[in-house]
GUKEDO-823147 format. One record per residue: x, y, z of N, C-alpha, C in turn. Coordinates in steps of 0.02 Angstrom, whole numbers, plus 50000, padded with zeros to 5 digits. Atoms other than C-alpha are relative to their C-alpha. Last residue first. Layout:
N
XYZXYZXYZ/...
***
This chain:
246
500554996850036513584971650348499505003250048/499904992750000515184968650448499425003749968/500134997149934514644950850494500085007650002/499514994649992514574946250309499875003650065/499535000650055513694929750269500565005250005/499655006449992512834928350438500524999049945/499524999349946512414946950429500404993650010/499464995850024511584944750260500545000850052/499615003950048510564930150324500595004049976/499645005149964509994939650477500444996049953/499474996649963509514954750373500444995050037/499494998050048508584943150254500575003850033/499665005850027507604934250389500585002049955/499585002849946507214950450481500384993949974/499424995749990506614958650320500474997150052/499575000950058505464943850282500645004250007/499695006649994504754944150458500484998749943/499504999749947504444962850449500374993450008/499414996650027503584960750281500555000450052/499735004050054502364947850349500645002949972/499645005949975502114956650515500314995849946/500345005350038501664973250435500394993650017/500015007149983502064987850548499624995949949/499535003450045502575004950485500024992550013/500025007049981501055013750556500454996249952/499495004750022501045032650554499854992950025/500245006649978499805046850558500474994849973/499635005550031500515064450545499784993550032/500135006449969499385079450579500384994649961/499725005650038499825097450543499914993550039/499365002549974498625109250631500254994349958/499454998050043497265116950521500684997750024/499554995349965496005115950662500565002549956/500374995149961494495108350572500465005050035/500534996750038495195097950428499605005350039/500625002149968496835094350520499435003849967/500254995049952498185097850392499354997450031/500534995750025498875081750317499855005550050/499884993449971500275068850331499505004949969/500414994750029499835050550303500165006550036/500094993349972501155037350338499515004149959/499684998849936501595018850321499855006950030/500054992749994500455012350185500255001950069/500344997549941501054994350159500015007750000/500134992850005501534984350006499625002250061/499514996749954502294966849998499955007649993/499674994450032500734958749921500455003650050/500324993550010500194941749984500455005149968/500655000050035501054926850061499765007149990/500304993450007502884924750111499374999649957/500684999949974503294907150171499655006749993/500044995849939505154909950147499295000450029/499374999749963505674897050017499945003650067/499745006649984503984891649946500625000350045/500515003849964503094908449950500274993350024/500044997149932504644918049903499484996450042/499385001349964504974906549754499955002650072/500025007049979503144907149699500634998250040/500525000749948503144926049697499984992950026/499734997349938504794926449603499494999150057/499475004649981504074914949470500335002250065/500285005749966502464925149468500524994850020/499625005650026503364941249427499784993850038/499365002249974502204955949453500314994149964/499484996050033500804966049373500704997650018/500234997150063499284955149408500545003749962/500185005350048499914943049542499795002849932/500504997250045500854956149643499854994849946/500675002449984501734946249780499455002749955/500035007149981503364955949773499284998350018/500065001449928503114972949694499924992550011/500685001249974503714974349515500014998350074/499905001749930505434981949479499324998850032/499735006849992505434982349289500224998250071/499274999349997505195001249277500344993350014/499764996550059503394998649216500765000850000/499955005050053503064985749352500285003249936/499405004049985503474999049479500084994449950/499394996150011502245011149399500624995850012/499904999150072500844998349385500645003949985/499875006550032500964992549565500175000849926/499345002349979501125010149633500184993449967/499454996050027499675016949529500684997250019/499435004550005498445002949567500635003549974/500145006949979497035015349535500614995649985/500355004050049497735032949519499924992850024/500335005849970498165043749668499604995949950/500685000550025499435056949619499704993550028/500214993150005501065062349702499305000649969/500444998550057501415044749761499775007350001/500374993849986502885044349883499565001749939/500354997350058503655027049893499595006050020/500494995449973504965020150013499715003849941/500084993150021505825005149936499525003950045/500544997749957506514988349991499955007649991/499914993349970507534981349848499395001650043/500594996249980507704963149795500205006850028/499874993149977508934951849707499355003750014/500644996549990508844932849689500155006950030/500154998249930510434925249618499325003550001/499585004249957510924916049458499875001350074/499514996249960509474923749360500374995450048/499374999850036508564914449221500565003550038/500094999050072507094908849328500685000149966/500724999550014507624910349510499935001849926/500144998850070509344904549565499254999949989/500495004750027509574906549752499895001849926/499695005050044511084914449834499524994649977/500035006649969510144929649903500264994849951/499845004950051510514947749859500074993250034/499825006749978509674961049964500164995749939/499975004750056509504979849944500264993350026/499555005749993508924992050076500004996149934/499785000449930508095009250087500524994550009/499845006849978507885013549903500275000250071/499305000649981507015029949864500114993050027/499795005649957505395033249772500735000850020/499304999449981504375046649684500174994150045/499795003449938502755041949598500745001250011/499304999149981501865052349465500134996650067/499855004149941500245049349370500755000550014/499324999249976499405060149239500104996150065/499944994649951497785052649177500735000650023/499545001349944497625042349017500065006150045/499305000050021496085047248913500454998350060/499594994749970494365041948974500714999649974/499524997250048493395031248850500435005650029/499535005050024492395019348961500575003049958/499834998350069491415031749068500584995649976/499494994850009490875022949227500135001249925/500334993750019489235013549239500495005649987/500375000950063490044996249235499655006349976/499954993950039491345001449364499594999749935/500014994149958491024988849504499985006549960/500574999549955490544974549390499965006750036/500625001350036491674975149238499395000750043/500245006749986493084983249336499324999149967/500685000749976493864998449257499824992750011/500205006950007495715002149240499314999250032/500395002849944496005020649215499794992949984/500705000550020497345024149086499624996550055/500325006649995498955028849171499285000549977/500734999949998500125043349134499714992949999/500315003850055501955039749172499245000250007/500504995350026503105050449279499704996749938/500355003350054504115038349385499435004649979/500684997750011505315048749489499724996249941/500244998450066506925041749558499295002550000/500614996049996508005036149701499775001649929/500014997149933509455024449737499375004250011/499564994249989509065014749579499935002850070/500274993750024508154997949600500525005650008/499674994349969509094981649621499755006449968/499424996950031507894967749573500295005750041/499505004350032506124962849624500575004349972/500065000950072505174974349741500564995449974/499445004350021504814975449926499904998649926/500125005950041503664990149961500644996249989/499395004050007503475004650081499834993649963/500075007350000502155018150068500694996950003/499385003750004502065036750105499854992650006/500055007249986500595048250071500684996749992/499395003450022500585067250081499984992850023/499815005649958498805073950095500634996849970/499724997449938498485091350024500204994550049/499295001349995498255085049847500335002650062/499634993950017496565093149816500754999250009/500094998550071495665076249808500395006349979/499715005150043496385070549975499965002049926/499274999749990496035086750068500344994949955/499754994250037494285087349993500755000750006/499995001950070493955069750057500275005749957/499425004350010494455075350231500064997949927/499394995949997493225089850225500634995849989/499984995550058491795078950164500645004149999/499825004050058492185065250291500055004449938/499295001649995492175077850432500234996149940/499634993850011490495084550372500754998850005/500014998750072489765066950355500385006449984/500634996750019490305062950531500035001249926/500505002049950491645052050613499345003749991/500344994549967492825052550464499484997450049/500724999650009493965038050421499735006150037/500324994449966495845035950396499265000249983/500664998950030496735019650351499645005350042/500404994649970498595018050385499365001149960/499764993449979499335001450331499485004850025/500084998649929499084985250235500175007350014/499554995049973498804982550049499845001250074/499365003049980498024966249987500505004850031/500045005849956496234973149995500684997150020/500205006350033496644989749913500024994350051/499425004150012496735004750029499764993649967/500035007249997495385017750021500704997149993/499535002650049495035036050051499984992550007/499754994050034493735046250145500544998249949/499375000750037492635032450216500195006649966/500094998350070491335036950347500664999549964/499414997250033491185029850523499865000949926/499985000750072489685026850637500645003249972/500344994750036489985025150823500114999249925/500704998849981490435012150952499675005949967/500044993549965492335013150940499285001850018/499454999249952492634994650899499935006550040/500145004049941490954991350817500525001250055/500644997849972491185005650694499854996250065/499854993849963493015000850668499375002750033/499595001749941492524983050625500175006250040/500435002949948491104988650512500404998450063/500494995049977492225000250413499584997350057/499704995349953493664987850403499495004950028/499804993850033492614974250323500265004850053/499684995449953492254956050364500285006149963/500484998249947491004945250269500285004850052/499694997549938491884942550103499475002250050/499975005349949490974931649975500285002550066/500655000949968490444946549869500014994950056/499885005249949492234951349831499364998850039/499465004450024492064960949667500114994250048/500295004850046490384968449713500514994949977/499824999150070491244976549861499654994749957/500295005150044490824979350042500155001649928/500735000349997492004990950135499754994749952/500224994049964493854993050176499254999950009/500324994950041494224975050126499835006050044/500644997549975495424965150236499745005549953/500525004950009496804954550157499325002250024/500085002550068498254964750222499454994849998/499575005550020497944972250393499894998149927/500385005350034497174989550412500484994449981/499585004050044498045000150543499584994549970/499825006749977496795012550611500534997149953/499545003450044496405031150599500194993350031/499665005649969494905039950675500454996849947/499745005350043494115056650636500334994550041/500164999350070493145071650701500204994049957/500724999650010493005070050890499805000249926/500254994049966494785063650904499265000449985/500714998749996495595046950865499885006750034/500184993149983497305041050809499245000450005/499434995650009498265024950776499855007150023/500234993150005497035011850838500605004649999/499584995349962497624994150802499785007249987/499494996950042496144984350730500405005050041/499884993149982495204972950850500565002749955/499294998150001494604956850769500075007450014/
***
C-alpha cells in the first residue's frame, strides 16, 4: 500500500497515515504485519526514523527523519514544545464554541509495552485547546436522548500525554466518536449500524514546526480521512435537505 506523500527533502519525510495502521512493531499488536515505517522505507527506498507517533486508530500527518541526526533534532523540537499540532475530531453532544481543557493526566501504562516503566509517576500537566467547527442534530433517539447530537472540533494539544485528546474530551462529557475505551458505546454502535462508521473519528491534520536544519517555518497538512469525510457529507446533505438555507 502506497501512503500519500505530504513532504520530503533530504532530512525528513511526511506521509498521511491511515486509521488502523501501526507506526511500528508493537508488543500489544503482535499479530500485525504491516507498519507505516516499513511501508515508507520501501516506498522511498531508504531507511526512516520515528520522531513522534500516532495511535493505531488515529489517521493523519506522520513525520519521520531520514537520518539519526535528523531524527534527533526533530525529536528535540517535539519534546521542547516547538511543534504545533492540530487535530480534528467528531464528538458526542453540542460542545462549547471554544475552550481550554486543563487537566493533569496520570500516565497510563501497558502491562507488556511499559512493564519496565516507573509505576508511581504523579499526574502530568496536560492542556488541550479546542474550537467547534460544526454541530449536527439528527432525528434519531439514542439511549435516553430524543435526538443524536454531535460536534466536529478542531483540537490544539499544548502537551503530548498518552491518549490525551481522548481522555480530555471524555472528561468534559464530549467523547470522541468510535472511542471504545473512553467513549459512548451506545453512540458508537448507532453510528456503525446507521451510517456504517467504523473506528475512531480522530485525525491529525497539521504539524507546524521550524525546519531542524534551516530554521524555516514548515507546515505539513493532511485533512483527509475518507471515513470522516463521508460522515460529514452525509450529515451536511441531511441538514440541507431538512433546511435548504442551512
